[in-house]
LUMLUMDREN-2810 file (N, C-alpha, C; in Angstrom, 1 decimal):
<atoms>
<atom><aa>M</aa><ch>A</ch><at>N</at><xx>14.6</xx><yy>34.5</yy><zz>-104.2</zz></atom>
<atom><aa>M</aa><ch>A</ch><at>CA</at><xx>15.0</xx><yy>33.2</yy><zz>-104.8</zz></atom>
<atom><aa>M</aa><ch>A</ch><at>C</at><xx>14.0</xx><yy>32.9</yy><zz>-105.9</zz></atom>
<atom><aa>V</aa><ch>A</ch><at>N</at><xx>14.6</xx><yy>32.5</yy><zz>-107.0</zz></atom>
<atom><aa>V</aa><ch>A</ch><at>CA</at><xx>13.9</xx><yy>32.1</yy><zz>-108.2</zz></atom>
<atom><aa>V</aa><ch>A</ch><at>C</at><xx>13.7</xx><yy>30.6</yy><zz>-108.1</zz></atom>
<atom><aa>K</aa><ch>A</ch><at>N</at><xx>12.5</xx><yy>30.1</yy><zz>-108.4</zz></atom>
<atom><aa>K</aa><ch>A</ch><at>CA</at><xx>12.3</xx><yy>28.7</yy><zz>-108.3</zz></atom>
<atom><aa>K</aa><ch>A</ch><at>C</at><xx>11.7</xx><yy>28.2</yy><zz>-109.7</zz></atom>
<atom><aa>K</aa><ch>A</ch><at>N</at><xx>12.2</xx><yy>27.1</yy><zz>-110.2</zz></atom>
<atom><aa>K</aa><ch>A</ch><at>CA</at><xx>11.7</xx><yy>26.5</yy><zz>-111.4</zz></atom>
<atom><aa>K</aa><ch>A</ch><at>C</at><xx>11.6</xx><yy>25.0</yy><zz>-111.3</zz></atom>
<atom><aa>T</aa><ch>A</ch><at>N</at><xx>10.8</xx><yy>24.4</yy><zz>-112.0</zz></atom>
<atom><aa>T</aa><ch>A</ch><at>CA</at><xx>10.7</xx><yy>22.9</yy><zz>-112.0</zz></atom>
<atom><aa>T</aa><ch>A</ch><at>C</at><xx>11.5</xx><yy>22.4</yy><zz>-113.3</zz></atom>
<atom><aa>I</aa><ch>A</ch><at>N</at><xx>12.4</xx><yy>21.5</yy><zz>-113.0</zz></atom>
<atom><aa>I</aa><ch>A</ch><at>CA</at><xx>13.1</xx><yy>20.9</yy><zz>-114.2</zz></atom>
<atom><aa>I</aa><ch>A</ch><at>C</at><xx>13.0</xx><yy>19.4</yy><zz>-114.2</zz></atom>
<atom><aa>Q</aa><ch>A</ch><at>N</at><xx>13.3</xx><yy>18.9</yy><zz>-115.4</zz></atom>
<atom><aa>Q</aa><ch>A</ch><at>CA</at><xx>13.4</xx><yy>17.4</yy><zz>-115.6</zz></atom>
<atom><aa>Q</aa><ch>A</ch><at>C</at><xx>14.7</xx><yy>17.1</yy><zz>-116.3</zz></atom>
<atom><aa>L</aa><ch>A</ch><at>N</at><xx>15.4</xx><yy>16.2</yy><zz>-115.6</zz></atom>
<atom><aa>L</aa><ch>A</ch><at>CA</at><xx>16.7</xx><yy>15.7</yy><zz>-116.2</zz></atom>
<atom><aa>L</aa><ch>A</ch><at>C</at><xx>16.5</xx><yy>14.2</yy><zz>-116.5</zz></atom>
<atom><aa>D</aa><ch>A</ch><at>N</at><xx>16.4</xx><yy>13.9</yy><zz>-117.8</zz></atom>
<atom><aa>D</aa><ch>A</ch><at>CA</at><xx>16.0</xx><yy>12.5</yy><zz>-118.2</zz></atom>
<atom><aa>D</aa><ch>A</ch><at>C</at><xx>17.1</xx><yy>11.5</yy><zz>-118.4</zz></atom>
<atom><aa>T</aa><ch>A</ch><at>N</at><xx>18.3</xx><yy>12.0</yy><zz>-118.7</zz></atom>
<atom><aa>T</aa><ch>A</ch><at>CA</at><xx>19.4</xx><yy>11.1</yy><zz>-119.1</zz></atom>
<atom><aa>T</aa><ch>A</ch><at>C</at><xx>20.7</xx><yy>11.5</yy><zz>-118.3</zz></atom>
<atom><aa>V</aa><ch>A</ch><at>N</at><xx>21.7</xx><yy>10.6</yy><zz>-118.3</zz></atom>
<atom><aa>V</aa><ch>A</ch><at>CA</at><xx>23.0</xx><yy>10.9</yy><zz>-117.7</zz></atom>
<atom><aa>V</aa><ch>A</ch><at>C</at><xx>23.6</xx><yy>12.2</yy><zz>-118.4</zz></atom>
<atom><aa>E</aa><ch>A</ch><at>N</at><xx>23.5</xx><yy>12.2</yy><zz>-119.7</zz></atom>
<atom><aa>E</aa><ch>A</ch><at>CA</at><xx>24.0</xx><yy>13.4</yy><zz>-120.4</zz></atom>
<atom><aa>E</aa><ch>A</ch><at>C</at><xx>23.3</xx><yy>14.7</yy><zz>-120.0</zz></atom>
<atom><aa>D</aa><ch>A</ch><at>N</at><xx>22.0</xx><yy>14.6</yy><zz>-119.7</zz></atom>
<atom><aa>D</aa><ch>A</ch><at>CA</at><xx>21.3</xx><yy>15.8</yy><zz>-119.2</zz></atom>
<atom><aa>D</aa><ch>A</ch><at>C</at><xx>21.9</xx><yy>16.3</yy><zz>-117.9</zz></atom>
<atom><aa>V</aa><ch>A</ch><at>N</at><xx>22.2</xx><yy>15.3</yy><zz>-117.0</zz></atom>
<atom><aa>V</aa><ch>A</ch><at>CA</at><xx>22.7</xx><yy>15.7</yy><zz>-115.7</zz></atom>
<atom><aa>V</aa><ch>A</ch><at>C</at><xx>24.1</xx><yy>16.3</yy><zz>-115.9</zz></atom>
<atom><aa>K</aa><ch>A</ch><at>N</at><xx>24.9</xx><yy>15.7</yy><zz>-116.7</zz></atom>
<atom><aa>K</aa><ch>A</ch><at>CA</at><xx>26.3</xx><yy>16.3</yy><zz>-116.9</zz></atom>
<atom><aa>K</aa><ch>A</ch><at>C</at><xx>26.2</xx><yy>17.7</yy><zz>-117.5</zz></atom>
<atom><aa>T</aa><ch>A</ch><at>N</at><xx>25.4</xx><yy>17.9</yy><zz>-118.5</zz></atom>
<atom><aa>T</aa><ch>A</ch><at>CA</at><xx>25.2</xx><yy>19.2</yy><zz>-119.1</zz></atom>
<atom><aa>T</aa><ch>A</ch><at>C</at><xx>24.7</xx><yy>20.2</yy><zz>-118.1</zz></atom>
<atom><aa>F</aa><ch>A</ch><at>N</at><xx>23.7</xx><yy>19.8</yy><zz>-117.4</zz></atom>
<atom><aa>F</aa><ch>A</ch><at>CA</at><xx>23.1</xx><yy>20.8</yy><zz>-116.4</zz></atom>
<atom><aa>F</aa><ch>A</ch><at>C</at><xx>24.1</xx><yy>21.1</yy><zz>-115.3</zz></atom>
<atom><aa>A</aa><ch>A</ch><at>N</at><xx>24.8</xx><yy>20.2</yy><zz>-114.8</zz></atom>
<atom><aa>A</aa><ch>A</ch><at>CA</at><xx>25.8</xx><yy>20.4</yy><zz>-113.7</zz></atom>
<atom><aa>A</aa><ch>A</ch><at>C</at><xx>26.9</xx><yy>21.3</yy><zz>-114.2</zz></atom>
<atom><aa>A</aa><ch>A</ch><at>N</at><xx>27.3</xx><yy>21.1</yy><zz>-115.5</zz></atom>
<atom><aa>A</aa><ch>A</ch><at>CA</at><xx>28.3</xx><yy>22.0</yy><zz>-116.0</zz></atom>
<atom><aa>A</aa><ch>A</ch><at>C</at><xx>27.8</xx><yy>23.4</yy><zz>-116.2</zz></atom>
<atom><aa>A</aa><ch>A</ch><at>N</at><xx>26.6</xx><yy>23.6</yy><zz>-116.6</zz></atom>
<atom><aa>A</aa><ch>A</ch><at>CA</at><xx>26.0</xx><yy>25.0</yy><zz>-116.7</zz></atom>
<atom><aa>A</aa><ch>A</ch><at>C</at><xx>25.9</xx><yy>25.6</yy><zz>-115.3</zz></atom>
<atom><aa>A</aa><ch>A</ch><at>N</at><xx>25.5</xx><yy>24.8</yy><zz>-114.3</zz></atom>
<atom><aa>A</aa><ch>A</ch><at>CA</at><xx>25.4</xx><yy>25.3</yy><zz>-113.0</zz></atom>
<atom><aa>A</aa><ch>A</ch><at>C</at><xx>26.7</xx><yy>25.7</yy><zz>-112.4</zz></atom>
<atom><aa>G</aa><ch>A</ch><at>N</at><xx>27.8</xx><yy>25.0</yy><zz>-112.8</zz></atom>
<atom><aa>G</aa><ch>A</ch><at>CA</at><xx>29.1</xx><yy>25.3</yy><zz>-112.3</zz></atom>
<atom><aa>G</aa><ch>A</ch><at>C</at><xx>29.7</xx><yy>26.6</yy><zz>-112.9</zz></atom>
<atom><aa>R</aa><ch>A</ch><at>N</at><xx>29.2</xx><yy>27.0</yy><zz>-114.1</zz></atom>
<atom><aa>R</aa><ch>A</ch><at>CA</at><xx>29.6</xx><yy>28.2</yy><zz>-114.7</zz></atom>
<atom><aa>R</aa><ch>A</ch><at>C</at><xx>28.9</xx><yy>29.5</yy><zz>-114.0</zz></atom>
<atom><aa>Y</aa><ch>A</ch><at>N</at><xx>27.8</xx><yy>29.2</yy><zz>-113.3</zz></atom>
<atom><aa>Y</aa><ch>A</ch><at>CA</at><xx>27.1</xx><yy>30.3</yy><zz>-112.7</zz></atom>
<atom><aa>Y</aa><ch>A</ch><at>C</at><xx>27.7</xx><yy>30.6</yy><zz>-111.3</zz></atom>
<atom><aa>D</aa><ch>A</ch><at>N</at><xx>27.9</xx><yy>31.9</yy><zz>-111.0</zz></atom>
<atom><aa>D</aa><ch>A</ch><at>CA</at><xx>28.6</xx><yy>32.3</yy><zz>-109.8</zz></atom>
<atom><aa>D</aa><ch>A</ch><at>C</at><xx>27.7</xx><yy>32.2</yy><zz>-108.6</zz></atom>
<atom><aa>G</aa><ch>A</ch><at>N</at><xx>26.4</xx><yy>32.3</yy><zz>-108.7</zz></atom>
<atom><aa>G</aa><ch>A</ch><at>CA</at><xx>25.5</xx><yy>32.3</yy><zz>-107.6</zz></atom>
<atom><aa>G</aa><ch>A</ch><at>C</at><xx>25.2</xx><yy>30.9</yy><zz>-107.1</zz></atom>
<atom><aa>S</aa><ch>A</ch><at>N</at><xx>24.3</xx><yy>30.8</yy><zz>-106.0</zz></atom>
<atom><aa>S</aa><ch>A</ch><at>CA</at><xx>23.9</xx><yy>29.6</yy><zz>-105.4</zz></atom>
<atom><aa>S</aa><ch>A</ch><at>C</at><xx>22.8</xx><yy>28.9</yy><zz>-106.3</zz></atom>
<atom><aa>V</aa><ch>A</ch><at>N</at><xx>23.1</xx><yy>27.6</yy><zz>-106.6</zz></atom>
<atom><aa>V</aa><ch>A</ch><at>CA</at><xx>22.1</xx><yy>26.9</yy><zz>-107.4</zz></atom>
<atom><aa>V</aa><ch>A</ch><at>C</at><xx>21.9</xx><yy>25.6</yy><zz>-106.7</zz></atom>
<atom><aa>D</aa><ch>A</ch><at>N</at><xx>20.6</xx><yy>25.3</yy><zz>-106.3</zz></atom>
<atom><aa>D</aa><ch>A</ch><at>CA</at><xx>20.3</xx><yy>24.1</yy><zz>-105.5</zz></atom>
<atom><aa>D</aa><ch>A</ch><at>C</at><xx>19.2</xx><yy>23.4</yy><zz>-106.2</zz></atom>
<atom><aa>L</aa><ch>A</ch><at>N</at><xx>19.1</xx><yy>22.1</yy><zz>-106.0</zz></atom>
<atom><aa>L</aa><ch>A</ch><at>CA</at><xx>18.0</xx><yy>21.2</yy><zz>-106.5</zz></atom>
<atom><aa>L</aa><ch>A</ch><at>C</at><xx>17.4</xx><yy>20.6</yy><zz>-105.3</zz></atom>
<atom><aa>K</aa><ch>A</ch><at>N</at><xx>16.0</xx><yy>20.6</yy><zz>-105.3</zz></atom>
<atom><aa>K</aa><ch>A</ch><at>CA</at><xx>15.3</xx><yy>20.0</yy><zz>-104.2</zz></atom>
<atom><aa>K</aa><ch>A</ch><at>C</at><xx>14.4</xx><yy>18.9</yy><zz>-104.7</zz></atom>
<atom><aa>S</aa><ch>A</ch><at>N</at><xx>14.4</xx><yy>17.8</yy><zz>-104.0</zz></atom>
<atom><aa>S</aa><ch>A</ch><at>CA</at><xx>13.5</xx><yy>16.6</yy><zz>-104.3</zz></atom>
<atom><aa>S</aa><ch>A</ch><at>C</at><xx>13.0</xx><yy>16.2</yy><zz>-102.9</zz></atom>
<atom><aa>D</aa><ch>A</ch><at>N</at><xx>11.7</xx><yy>16.2</yy><zz>-102.8</zz></atom>
<atom><aa>D</aa><ch>A</ch><at>CA</at><xx>11.1</xx><yy>15.9</yy><zz>-101.5</zz></atom>
<atom><aa>D</aa><ch>A</ch><at>C</at><xx>11.7</xx><yy>16.8</yy><zz>-100.4</zz></atom>
<atom><aa>R</aa><ch>A</ch><at>N</at><xx>12.4</xx><yy>16.2</yy><zz>-99.4</zz></atom>
<atom><aa>R</aa><ch>A</ch><at>CA</at><xx>13.0</xx><yy>17.0</yy><zz>-98.3</zz></atom>
<atom><aa>R</aa><ch>A</ch><at>C</at><xx>14.5</xx><yy>17.2</yy><zz>-98.5</zz></atom>
<atom><aa>Y</aa><ch>A</ch><at>N</at><xx>15.0</xx><yy>16.7</yy><zz>-99.6</zz></atom>
<atom><aa>Y</aa><ch>A</ch><at>CA</at><xx>16.5</xx><yy>16.8</yy><zz>-99.8</zz></atom>
<atom><aa>Y</aa><ch>A</ch><at>C</at><xx>16.8</xx><yy>18.0</yy><zz>-100.7</zz></atom>
<atom><aa>V</aa><ch>A</ch><at>N</at><xx>17.8</xx><yy>18.7</yy><zz>-100.3</zz></atom>
<atom><aa>V</aa><ch>A</ch><at>CA</at><xx>18.3</xx><yy>19.8</yy><zz>-101.1</zz></atom>
<atom><aa>V</aa><ch>A</ch><at>C</at><xx>19.8</xx><yy>19.6</yy><zz>-101.3</zz></atom>
<atom><aa>I</aa><ch>A</ch><at>N</at><xx>20.2</xx><yy>19.7</yy><zz>-102.6</zz></atom>
<atom><aa>I</aa><ch>A</ch><at>CA</at><xx>21.6</xx><yy>19.5</yy><zz>-102.9</zz></atom>
<atom><aa>I</aa><ch>A</ch><at>C</at><xx>22.2</xx><yy>20.6</yy><zz>-103.7</zz></atom>
<atom><aa>N</aa><ch>A</ch><at>N</at><xx>23.5</xx><yy>20.8</yy><zz>-103.8</zz></atom>
<atom><aa>N</aa><ch>A</ch><at>CA</at><xx>24.1</xx><yy>21.7</yy><zz>-104.6</zz></atom>
<atom><aa>N</aa><ch>A</ch><at>C</at><xx>24.1</xx><yy>21.2</yy><zz>-106.0</zz></atom>
<atom><aa>A</aa><ch>A</ch><at>N</at><xx>23.4</xx><yy>22.0</yy><zz>-106.9</zz></atom>
<atom><aa>A</aa><ch>A</ch><at>CA</at><xx>23.2</xx><yy>21.6</yy><zz>-108.3</zz></atom>
<atom><aa>A</aa><ch>A</ch><at>C</at><xx>24.5</xx><yy>21.6</yy><zz>-109.1</zz></atom>
<atom><aa>K</aa><ch>A</ch><at>N</at><xx>25.6</xx><yy>22.0</yy><zz>-108.6</zz></atom>
<atom><aa>K</aa><ch>A</ch><at>CA</at><xx>26.9</xx><yy>22.0</yy><zz>-109.3</zz></atom>
<atom><aa>K</aa><ch>A</ch><at>C</at><xx>27.6</xx><yy>20.7</yy><zz>-109.1</zz></atom>
<atom><aa>S</aa><ch>A</ch><at>N</at><xx>27.0</xx><yy>19.8</yy><zz>-108.3</zz></atom>
<atom><aa>S</aa><ch>A</ch><at>CA</at><xx>27.6</xx><yy>18.5</yy><zz>-108.0</zz></atom>
<atom><aa>S</aa><ch>A</ch><at>C</at><xx>26.9</xx><yy>17.4</yy><zz>-108.8</zz></atom>
<atom><aa>I</aa><ch>A</ch><at>N</at><xx>27.6</xx><yy>16.7</yy><zz>-109.7</zz></atom>
<atom><aa>I</aa><ch>A</ch><at>CA</at><xx>27.0</xx><yy>15.6</yy><zz>-110.4</zz></atom>
<atom><aa>I</aa><ch>A</ch><at>C</at><xx>26.6</xx><yy>14.5</yy><zz>-109.5</zz></atom>
<atom><aa>L</aa><ch>A</ch><at>N</at><xx>27.5</xx><yy>14.2</yy><zz>-108.5</zz></atom>
<atom><aa>L</aa><ch>A</ch><at>CA</at><xx>27.1</xx><yy>13.1</yy><zz>-107.6</zz></atom>
<atom><aa>L</aa><ch>A</ch><at>C</at><xx>25.9</xx><yy>13.5</yy><zz>-106.7</zz></atom>
<atom><aa>G</aa><ch>A</ch><at>N</at><xx>25.8</xx><yy>14.8</yy><zz>-106.4</zz></atom>
<atom><aa>G</aa><ch>A</ch><at>CA</at><xx>24.7</xx><yy>15.2</yy><zz>-105.6</zz></atom>
<atom><aa>G</aa><ch>A</ch><at>C</at><xx>23.4</xx><yy>15.1</yy><zz>-106.4</zz></atom>
<atom><aa>I</aa><ch>A</ch><at>N</at><xx>23.4</xx><yy>15.4</yy><zz>-107.7</zz></atom>
<atom><aa>I</aa><ch>A</ch><at>CA</at><xx>22.2</xx><yy>15.3</yy><zz>-108.5</zz></atom>
<atom><aa>I</aa><ch>A</ch><at>C</at><xx>21.8</xx><yy>13.8</yy><zz>-108.6</zz></atom>
<atom><aa>F</aa><ch>A</ch><at>N</at><xx>22.8</xx><yy>12.9</yy><zz>-108.8</zz></atom>
<atom><aa>F</aa><ch>A</ch><at>CA</at><xx>22.5</xx><yy>11.5</yy><zz>-108.9</zz></atom>
<atom><aa>F</aa><ch>A</ch><at>C</at><xx>22.0</xx><yy>10.9</yy><zz>-107.5</zz></atom>
<atom><aa>S</aa><ch>A</ch><at>N</at><xx>22.2</xx><yy>11.6</yy><zz>-106.4</zz></atom>
<atom><aa>S</aa><ch>A</ch><at>CA</at><xx>21.7</xx><yy>11.1</yy><zz>-105.1</zz></atom>
<atom><aa>S</aa><ch>A</ch><at>C</at><xx>20.2</xx><yy>11.4</yy><zz>-105.0</zz></atom>
<atom><aa>L</aa><ch>A</ch><at>N</at><xx>19.6</xx><yy>12.2</yy><zz>-105.9</zz></atom>
<atom><aa>L</aa><ch>A</ch><at>CA</at><xx>18.2</xx><yy>12.5</yy><zz>-105.9</zz></atom>
<atom><aa>L</aa><ch>A</ch><at>C</at><xx>17.5</xx><yy>11.5</yy><zz>-106.9</zz></atom>
<atom><aa>N</aa><ch>A</ch><at>N</at><xx>16.2</xx><yy>11.4</yy><zz>-106.7</zz></atom>
<atom><aa>N</aa><ch>A</ch><at>CA</at><xx>15.4</xx><yy>10.6</yy><zz>-107.6</zz></atom>
<atom><aa>N</aa><ch>A</ch><at>C</at><xx>15.1</xx><yy>11.4</yy><zz>-108.9</zz></atom>
<atom><aa>I</aa><ch>A</ch><at>N</at><xx>15.9</xx><yy>11.3</yy><zz>-109.9</zz></atom>
<atom><aa>I</aa><ch>A</ch><at>CA</at><xx>15.8</xx><yy>12.1</yy><zz>-111.1</zz></atom>
<atom><aa>I</aa><ch>A</ch><at>C</at><xx>14.7</xx><yy>11.6</yy><zz>-112.1</zz></atom>
<atom><aa>S</aa><ch>A</ch><at>N</at><xx>14.0</xx><yy>10.5</yy><zz>-111.7</zz></atom>
<atom><aa>S</aa><ch>A</ch><at>CA</at><xx>12.9</xx><yy>10.1</yy><zz>-112.5</zz></atom>
<atom><aa>S</aa><ch>A</ch><at>C</at><xx>11.6</xx><yy>11.0</yy><zz>-112.3</zz></atom>
<atom><aa>H</aa><ch>A</ch><at>N</at><xx>11.7</xx><yy>11.8</yy><zz>-111.3</zz></atom>
<atom><aa>H</aa><ch>A</ch><at>CA</at><xx>10.6</xx><yy>12.8</yy><zz>-111.1</zz></atom>
<atom><aa>H</aa><ch>A</ch><at>C</at><xx>11.2</xx><yy>14.2</yy><zz>-111.3</zz></atom>
<atom><aa>P</aa><ch>A</ch><at>N</at><xx>10.3</xx><yy>15.2</yy><zz>-111.5</zz></atom>
<atom><aa>P</aa><ch>A</ch><at>CA</at><xx>10.8</xx><yy>16.6</yy><zz>-111.7</zz></atom>
<atom><aa>P</aa><ch>A</ch><at>C</at><xx>11.4</xx><yy>17.0</yy><zz>-110.4</zz></atom>
<atom><aa>L</aa><ch>A</ch><at>N</at><xx>12.4</xx><yy>17.9</yy><zz>-110.5</zz></atom>
<atom><aa>L</aa><ch>A</ch><at>CA</at><xx>13.1</xx><yy>18.5</yy><zz>-109.4</zz></atom>
<atom><aa>L</aa><ch>A</ch><at>C</at><xx>12.8</xx><yy>20.0</yy><zz>-109.3</zz></atom>
<atom><aa>E</aa><ch>A</ch><at>N</at><xx>12.9</xx><yy>20.6</yy><zz>-108.1</zz></atom>
<atom><aa>E</aa><ch>A</ch><at>CA</at><xx>12.7</xx><yy>22.0</yy><zz>-108.0</zz></atom>
<atom><aa>E</aa><ch>A</ch><at>C</at><xx>14.1</xx><yy>22.7</yy><zz>-108.0</zz></atom>
<atom><aa>L</aa><ch>A</ch><at>N</at><xx>14.3</xx><yy>23.6</yy><zz>-108.9</zz></atom>
<atom><aa>L</aa><ch>A</ch><at>CA</at><xx>15.5</xx><yy>24.4</yy><zz>-109.0</zz></atom>
<atom><aa>L</aa><ch>A</ch><at>C</at><xx>15.4</xx><yy>25.6</yy><zz>-108.2</zz></atom>
<atom><aa>Q</aa><ch>A</ch><at>N</at><xx>16.4</xx><yy>25.9</yy><zz>-107.4</zz></atom>
<atom><aa>Q</aa><ch>A</ch><at>CA</at><xx>16.3</xx><yy>27.2</yy><zz>-106.6</zz></atom>
<atom><aa>Q</aa><ch>A</ch><at>C</at><xx>17.6</xx><yy>28.0</yy><zz>-106.9</zz></atom>
<atom><aa>I</aa><ch>A</ch><at>N</at><xx>17.4</xx><yy>29.2</yy><zz>-107.4</zz></atom>
<atom><aa>I</aa><ch>A</ch><at>CA</at><xx>18.5</xx><yy>30.0</yy><zz>-107.8</zz></atom>
<atom><aa>I</aa><ch>A</ch><at>C</at><xx>18.5</xx><yy>31.3</yy><zz>-107.0</zz></atom>
<atom><aa>E</aa><ch>A</ch><at>N</at><xx>19.6</xx><yy>31.8</yy><zz>-106.5</zz></atom>
<atom><aa>E</aa><ch>A</ch><at>CA</at><xx>19.8</xx><yy>33.1</yy><zz>-105.8</zz></atom>
<atom><aa>E</aa><ch>A</ch><at>C</at><xx>20.0</xx><yy>34.1</yy><zz>-107.0</zz></atom>
<atom><aa>P</aa><ch>A</ch><at>N</at><xx>19.1</xx><yy>35.0</yy><zz>-107.2</zz></atom>
<atom><aa>P</aa><ch>A</ch><at>CA</at><xx>19.2</xx><yy>35.9</yy><zz>-108.3</zz></atom>
<atom><aa>P</aa><ch>A</ch><at>C</at><xx>20.0</xx><yy>37.2</yy><zz>-108.1</zz></atom>
<atom><aa>E</aa><ch>A</ch><at>N</at><xx>20.8</xx><yy>37.2</yy><zz>-107.1</zz></atom>
<atom><aa>E</aa><ch>A</ch><at>CA</at><xx>21.6</xx><yy>38.4</yy><zz>-106.9</zz></atom>
<atom><aa>E</aa><ch>A</ch><at>C</at><xx>22.7</xx><yy>38.6</yy><zz>-108.0</zz></atom>
<atom><aa>K</aa><ch>A</ch><at>N</at><xx>23.1</xx><yy>37.6</yy><zz>-108.6</zz></atom>
<atom><aa>K</aa><ch>A</ch><at>CA</at><xx>24.1</xx><yy>37.6</yy><zz>-109.6</zz></atom>
<atom><aa>K</aa><ch>A</ch><at>C</at><xx>23.5</xx><yy>38.1</yy><zz>-110.9</zz></atom>
<atom><aa>S</aa><ch>A</ch><at>N</at><xx>24.1</xx><yy>39.0</yy><zz>-111.7</zz></atom>
<atom><aa>S</aa><ch>A</ch><at>CA</at><xx>23.6</xx><yy>39.5</yy><zz>-112.9</zz></atom>
<atom><aa>S</aa><ch>A</ch><at>C</at><xx>23.4</xx><yy>38.5</yy><zz>-114.0</zz></atom>
<atom><aa>D</aa><ch>A</ch><at>N</at><xx>24.1</xx><yy>37.4</yy><zz>-114.0</zz></atom>
<atom><aa>D</aa><ch>A</ch><at>CA</at><xx>24.1</xx><yy>36.5</yy><zz>-115.1</zz></atom>
<atom><aa>D</aa><ch>A</ch><at>C</at><xx>23.0</xx><yy>35.4</yy><zz>-114.9</zz></atom>
<atom><aa>Y</aa><ch>A</ch><at>N</at><xx>22.1</xx><yy>35.5</yy><zz>-113.9</zz></atom>
<atom><aa>Y</aa><ch>A</ch><at>CA</at><xx>21.2</xx><yy>34.4</yy><zz>-113.7</zz></atom>
<atom><aa>Y</aa><ch>A</ch><at>C</at><xx>20.2</xx><yy>34.2</yy><zz>-114.9</zz></atom>
<atom><aa>G</aa><ch>A</ch><at>N</at><xx>19.9</xx><yy>35.3</yy><zz>-115.6</zz></atom>
<atom><aa>G</aa><ch>A</ch><at>CA</at><xx>19.1</xx><yy>35.2</yy><zz>-116.8</zz></atom>
<atom><aa>G</aa><ch>A</ch><at>C</at><xx>19.8</xx><yy>34.4</yy><zz>-117.9</zz></atom>
<atom><aa>K</aa><ch>A</ch><at>N</at><xx>21.1</xx><yy>34.6</yy><zz>-118.0</zz></atom>
<atom><aa>K</aa><ch>A</ch><at>CA</at><xx>21.8</xx><yy>33.8</yy><zz>-119.0</zz></atom>
<atom><aa>K</aa><ch>A</ch><at>C</at><xx>21.9</xx><yy>32.3</yy><zz>-118.6</zz></atom>
<atom><aa>F</aa><ch>A</ch><at>N</at><xx>22.0</xx><yy>32.1</yy><zz>-117.3</zz></atom>
<atom><aa>F</aa><ch>A</ch><at>CA</at><xx>22.0</xx><yy>30.7</yy><zz>-116.8</zz></atom>
<atom><aa>F</aa><ch>A</ch><at>C</at><xx>20.6</xx><yy>30.0</yy><zz>-117.2</zz></atom>
<atom><aa>L</aa><ch>A</ch><at>N</at><xx>19.5</xx><yy>30.8</yy><zz>-116.9</zz></atom>
<atom><aa>L</aa><ch>A</ch><at>CA</at><xx>18.2</xx><yy>30.2</yy><zz>-117.2</zz></atom>
<atom><aa>L</aa><ch>A</ch><at>C</at><xx>18.0</xx><yy>29.9</yy><zz>-118.7</zz></atom>
<atom><aa>E</aa><ch>A</ch><at>N</at><xx>18.6</xx><yy>30.8</yy><zz>-119.6</zz></atom>
<atom><aa>E</aa><ch>A</ch><at>CA</at><xx>18.5</xx><yy>30.6</yy><zz>-121.0</zz></atom>
<atom><aa>E</aa><ch>A</ch><at>C</at><xx>19.3</xx><yy>29.3</yy><zz>-121.4</zz></atom>
<atom><aa>E</aa><ch>A</ch><at>N</at><xx>20.5</xx><yy>29.1</yy><zz>-120.7</zz></atom>
<atom><aa>E</aa><ch>A</ch><at>CA</at><xx>21.3</xx><yy>28.0</yy><zz>-121.0</zz></atom>
<atom><aa>E</aa><ch>A</ch><at>C</at><xx>20.7</xx><yy>26.6</yy><zz>-120.6</zz></atom>
<atom><aa>I</aa><ch>A</ch><at>N</at><xx>19.8</xx><yy>26.6</yy><zz>-119.6</zz></atom>
<atom><aa>I</aa><ch>A</ch><at>CA</at><xx>19.2</xx><yy>25.4</yy><zz>-119.2</zz></atom>
<atom><aa>I</aa><ch>A</ch><at>C</at><xx>17.7</xx><yy>25.3</yy><zz>-119.5</zz></atom>
<atom><aa>D</aa><ch>A</ch><at>N</at><xx>17.3</xx><yy>26.2</yy><zz>-120.5</zz></atom>
<atom><aa>D</aa><ch>A</ch><at>CA</at><xx>15.9</xx><yy>26.3</yy><zz>-120.8</zz></atom>
<atom><aa>D</aa><ch>A</ch><at>C</at><xx>15.3</xx><yy>24.9</yy><zz>-121.3</zz></atom>
<atom><aa>E</aa><ch>A</ch><at>N</at><xx>16.0</xx><yy>24.1</yy><zz>-121.9</zz></atom>
<atom><aa>E</aa><ch>A</ch><at>CA</at><xx>15.5</xx><yy>22.8</yy><zz>-122.4</zz></atom>
<atom><aa>E</aa><ch>A</ch><at>C</at><xx>15.1</xx><yy>21.9</yy><zz>-121.2</zz></atom>
<atom><aa>Y</aa><ch>A</ch><at>N</at><xx>15.6</xx><yy>22.1</yy><zz>-120.0</zz></atom>
<atom><aa>Y</aa><ch>A</ch><at>CA</at><xx>15.2</xx><yy>21.3</yy><zz>-118.9</zz></atom>
<atom><aa>Y</aa><ch>A</ch><at>C</at><xx>14.1</xx><yy>21.8</yy><zz>-118.0</zz></atom>
<atom><aa>I</aa><ch>A</ch><at>N</at><xx>13.7</xx><yy>23.1</yy><zz>-118.3</zz></atom>
<atom><aa>I</aa><ch>A</ch><at>CA</at><xx>12.7</xx><yy>23.7</yy><zz>-117.5</zz></atom>
<atom><aa>I</aa><ch>A</ch><at>C</at><xx>11.3</xx><yy>23.3</yy><zz>-118.0</zz></atom>
<atom><aa>I</aa><ch>A</ch><at>N</at><xx>10.5</xx><yy>22.8</yy><zz>-117.0</zz></atom>
<atom><aa>I</aa><ch>A</ch><at>CA</at><xx>9.2</xx><yy>22.3</yy><zz>-117.4</zz></atom>
<atom><aa>I</aa><ch>A</ch><at>C</at><xx>8.1</xx><yy>23.1</yy><zz>-116.7</zz></atom>
<atom><aa>G</aa><ch>A</ch><at>N</at><xx>8.5</xx><yy>24.0</yy><zz>-115.8</zz></atom>
<atom><aa>G</aa><ch>A</ch><at>CA</at><xx>7.5</xx><yy>24.8</yy><zz>-115.1</zz></atom>
<atom><aa>G</aa><ch>A</ch><at>C</at><xx>8.1</xx><yy>25.9</yy><zz>-114.2</zz></atom>
</atoms>
């Protein structure tokens, strides 16, 4: 599992991120405190506290996860 820290500051960031996650075939989750949601769900993302950084968890079995990381690079902070 690949883990990155991301920050989504605006509603537009959430929409763009969820759309990118939706194009990725593998499992993409976001974790905030003890909650883990499917990152392909805009409503799921909004159920988290997006004012703080979120932990992105990606299953790297799919060959295009590098492309996905490039697509969301602007949101990765760690």
